[in-house]
C-alpha positions as CSV (number, residue, x, y, z in Angstrom):
1,X,0.0,0.0,0.0
2,X,1.3,3.5,-0.9
3,X,1.9,5.9,2.0
4,X,-0.7,8.3,0.4
5,X,-3.3,5.5,0.4
6,X,-2.6,4.6,3.9
7,X,-2.8,8.3,5.1
8,X,-6.2,8.6,3.2
9,X,-7.5,5.6,5.1
10,X,-6.4,6.9,8.5
11,X,-7.9,10.4,7.9
12,X,-11.1,8.9,6.5
13,X,-11.4,6.9,9.7
14,X,-11.0,10.0,11.9
15,X,-13.5,12.0,9.8
16,X,-16.0,9.1,9.9
17,X,-15.8,8.9,13.7
18,X,-16.1,12.6,14.1
19,X,-19.1,12.8,11.7
20,X,-20.8,10.0,13.6
21,X,-20.5,11.8,16.9
22,X,-21.1,15.4,15.7
23,X,-24.1,17.2,14.5
24,X,-25.0,16.7,10.7
25,X,-27.5,19.3,9.9
26,X,-26.9,23.1,9.7
27,X,-29.5,23.5,12.6
28,X,-27.7,20.9,14.6
29,X,-24.4,22.5,14.1
30,X,-25.8,25.8,15.1
31,X,-27.1,24.4,18.3
32,X,-23.8,22.7,18.9
33,X,-22.0,26.1,18.7
34,X,-24.4,27.5,21.3
35,X,-23.8,24.5,23.5
36,X,-20.1,25.2,23.6
37,X,-20.9,28.6,25.1
38,X,-23.6,27.3,27.3
39,X,-21.4,24.8,29.0
40,X,-18.4,27.1,29.3
41,X,-17.4,28.6,32.6
42,X,-14.4,30.9,33.4
43,X,-12.9,30.3,30.0
44,X,-13.3,26.5,30.2
45,X,-15.4,24.9,27.4
46,X,-16.8,21.5,28.4
47,X,-18.6,20.8,25.2
48,X,-16.9,21.8,21.8
49,X,-18.9,22.7,18.7
50,X,-17.8,19.4,17.1
51,X,-19.0,17.3,20.0
52,X,-22.5,15.8,20.4
53,X,-24.7,17.2,23.2
54,X,-26.7,14.0,23.6
55,X,-23.5,11.9,23.9
56,X,-22.2,14.3,26.5
57,X,-25.4,14.3,28.5
58,X,-25.6,10.6,28.5
59,X,-22.0,10.2,29.5
60,X,-22.5,12.8,32.3
61,X,-25.8,11.3,33.6
62,X,-24.3,7.8,33.8
63,X,-21.1,9.0,35.5
64,X,-23.0,11.2,38.0
65,X,-25.3,8.2,38.9
66,X,-22.2,6.0,39.5
67,X,-20.8,8.5,41.9
68,X,-24.2,8.8,43.8
69,X,-24.0,12.5,45.0
70,X,-26.7,13.5,47.6
71,X,-25.9,17.1,48.3
72,X,-25.2,20.3,46.3
73,X,-21.5,20.1,47.1
74,X,-21.4,16.4,46.3
75,X,-23.0,17.1,43.0
76,X,-20.5,19.9,42.2
77,X,-17.6,17.6,42.9
78,X,-19.2,14.8,40.9
79,X,-19.7,17.1,38.0
80,X,-16.0,18.1,38.1
81,X,-15.0,14.5,38.0
82,X,-17.3,13.7,35.2
83,X,-16.3,16.7,33.1
84,X,-12.7,15.8,33.8
85,X,-13.1,12.3,32.3
86,X,-14.8,13.8,29.3
87,X,-11.9,16.1,28.8
88,X,-9.5,13.1,29.0
89,X,-11.3,11.4,26.1
90,X,-10.7,14.6,24.1
91,X,-7.0,14.5,24.9
92,X,-6.8,10.9,23.6
93,X,-8.8,11.8,20.4
94,X,-6.5,14.8,19.8
95,X,-3.4,12.6,20.2
96,X,-4.8,10.0,17.7
97,X,-5.6,12.8,15.3
98,X,-2.1,14.2,15.4
99,X,-0.7,10.8,14.5
100,X,-3.3,10.3,11.8
101,X,-2.6,13.7,10.2
102,X,1.1,12.9,10.2
103,X,0.4,10.2,7.6
104,X,-0.8,12.9,5.1
105,X,2.1,15.3,5.9
106,X,5.9,15.0,5.2
107,X,6.3,12.6,8.1
108,X,4.4,10.0,6.2
109,X,5.8,10.7,2.7
110,X,8.2,7.8,2.3
111,X,8.1,4.2,1.2
112,X,8.5,1.3,3.6
113,X,8.6,-2.4,3.4
114,X,5.1,-2.8,4.8
115,X,2.2,-1.0,6.4
116,X,3.3,-1.7,10.0
117,X,6.8,-0.4,9.5
118,X,5.4,2.7,7.7
119,X,3.0,3.4,10.5
120,X,5.6,3.0,13.2
121,X,8.1,5.3,11.5
122,X,5.5,7.8,10.7
123,X,4.4,8.0,14.2
124,X,8.0,8.5,15.3
125,X,8.5,11.3,12.8
126,X,5.2,13.0,13.8
127,X,6.2,12.9,17.4
128,X,9.6,14.4,16.6
129,X,8.2,17.1,14.4
130,X,5.4,18.0,16.8
131,X,7.0,17.4,20.1
132,X,5.8,20.6,21.6
133,X,2.2,19.8,20.8
134,X,2.6,16.4,22.4
135,X,4.2,18.0,25.5
136,X,1.3,20.4,25.8
137,X,-1.2,17.5,25.5
138,X,0.7,15.7,28.3
139,X,0.6,18.8,30.6
140,X,-3.1,19.3,29.9
141,X,-3.7,15.6,30.6
142,X,-1.8,15.8,33.9
143,X,-3.7,18.8,35.1
144,X,-6.9,17.1,34.4
145,X,-5.8,14.0,36.3
146,X,-4.9,16.2,39.3
147,X,-8.2,18.0,39.2
148,X,-10.0,14.6,39.1
149,X,-7.9,13.2,41.9
150,X,-8.5,16.2,44.2
151,X,-12.3,16.3,43.5
152,X,-12.5,12.5,44.1
153,X,-10.7,12.7,47.4
154,X,-13.0,15.6,48.5
155,X,-16.2,13.8,47.4
156,X,-15.2,10.5,49.2
157,X,-14.5,12.5,52.4
158,X,-17.8,14.3,52.1
159,X,-19.8,11.1,51.5
160,X,-18.0,9.3,54.3
161,X,-18.9,12.2,56.7
162,X,-22.5,12.2,55.5
163,X,-22.9,8.5,55.9
164,X,-21.3,8.5,59.4
165,X,-23.7,11.3,60.5
166,X,-26.7,9.5,59.0
167,X,-25.6,6.2,60.8
168,X,-25.3,8.0,64.2
169,X,-28.6,9.8,63.8
170,X,-30.4,6.6,62.9
171,X,-28.9,4.9,65.8
172,X,-30.0,7.6,68.1
173,X,-33.6,7.5,66.6
174,X,-33.7,3.7,67.2
175,X,-32.6,4.1,70.8
176,X,-35.3,6.7,71.4
177,X,-37.8,4.5,69.7
178,X,-36.7,1.6,72.0
179,X,-37.1,3.9,75.0
180,X,-40.7,4.8,74.1
181,X,-41.4,1.2,73.2
182,X,-40.4,0.2,76.7
183,X,-42.9,2.6,78.1
184,X,-45.6,1.5,75.7
185,X,-45.5,4.9,74.0
186,X,-45.6,5.7,70.3
187,X,-42.6,7.3,68.8
188,X,-42.6,10.2,66.4
189,X,-39.1,10.8,65.0
190,X,-40.0,14.3,63.7
191,X,-40.6,15.3,67.3
192,X,-36.9,14.8,67.8
193,X,-36.1,16.6,64.5
194,X,-35.0,13.4,62.7
195,X,-35.5,13.3,59.0
196,X,-36.2,9.5,59.0
197,X,-39.7,8.2,58.9
198,X,-41.2,5.8,61.3
199,X,-41.1,3.0,58.7
200,X,-37.4,3.7,58.0
201,X,-36.5,3.5,61.6
202,X,-38.6,0.3,62.1
203,X,-36.9,-1.4,59.1
204,X,-33.4,-0.5,60.4
205,X,-34.3,-1.6,63.9
206,X,-35.7,-4.9,62.6
207,X,-32.4,-5.3,60.4
208,X,-30.2,-4.7,63.5
209,X,-32.3,-7.2,65.7
210,X,-31.9,-9.9,63.0
211,X,-28.2,-9.2,62.6
212,X,-27.7,-9.5,66.4
213,X,-29.5,-12.8,66.4
214,X,-27.3,-14.0,63.5
215,X,-24.1,-13.0,65.3
216,X,-25.3,-14.7,68.5
217,X,-25.9,-17.8,66.5
218,X,-22.4,-17.7,64.9
219,X,-20.9,-17.1,68.3
220,X,-22.6,-20.2,69.7
221,X,-21.4,-22.2,66.8
222,X,-17.8,-21.1,67.7
223,X,-17.3,-18.9,64.8
224,X,-15.1,-15.7,65.0
225,X,-17.2,-12.6,65.1
226,X,-15.9,-9.1,64.3
227,X,-17.0,-6.1,66.3
228,X,-17.8,-4.4,63.0
229,X,-20.3,-7.1,62.1
230,X,-22.8,-5.7,64.5
231,X,-23.1,-2.3,62.7
């Protein structure tokens, strides 16, 4: 295969992928240009005009659901993480495009024994001739990774604190429920400013009672029981 033919195939593949993701009609392209501004903040554009809004929203909604944020701050951090991974995808696409373009430029203008050798040498020449571009991509990628790592650490800490508070409050509600129960009195968690409903407290109390029975059974059977198993 001639170098020019190989270059044409690589560039056609890039264009096909871009066209598959991006808007196709003039109206769609116009909306996409607006979306780039709509999703920008402080000079950062999350969605570029060539990127598909539906794909971005699907990616974001699935990612946000997997992080399970429950508060405004958690949602902000989850959004930062999600957008960071979206940008990482763009970095990888840009890097692939640089190498593909190299096949249609002087870097790919030579004859090799076979396609594999030609591709490897072209990539080397492309990197050599565009080393600054690749360095900038690497710096950009590193910054995104640091942002993701920082936001992930903060999100994990916030969620751990929230869950610990909820667990402590639920235990308090169960204790007060047990106190009223011992006095044959009904218990209203809202009277003690708990956000849990009576049904939620009853279900958790029942779960804890069954867990205690299971642990007692294991202990009688001679099994080793951890103190954390009672939680």
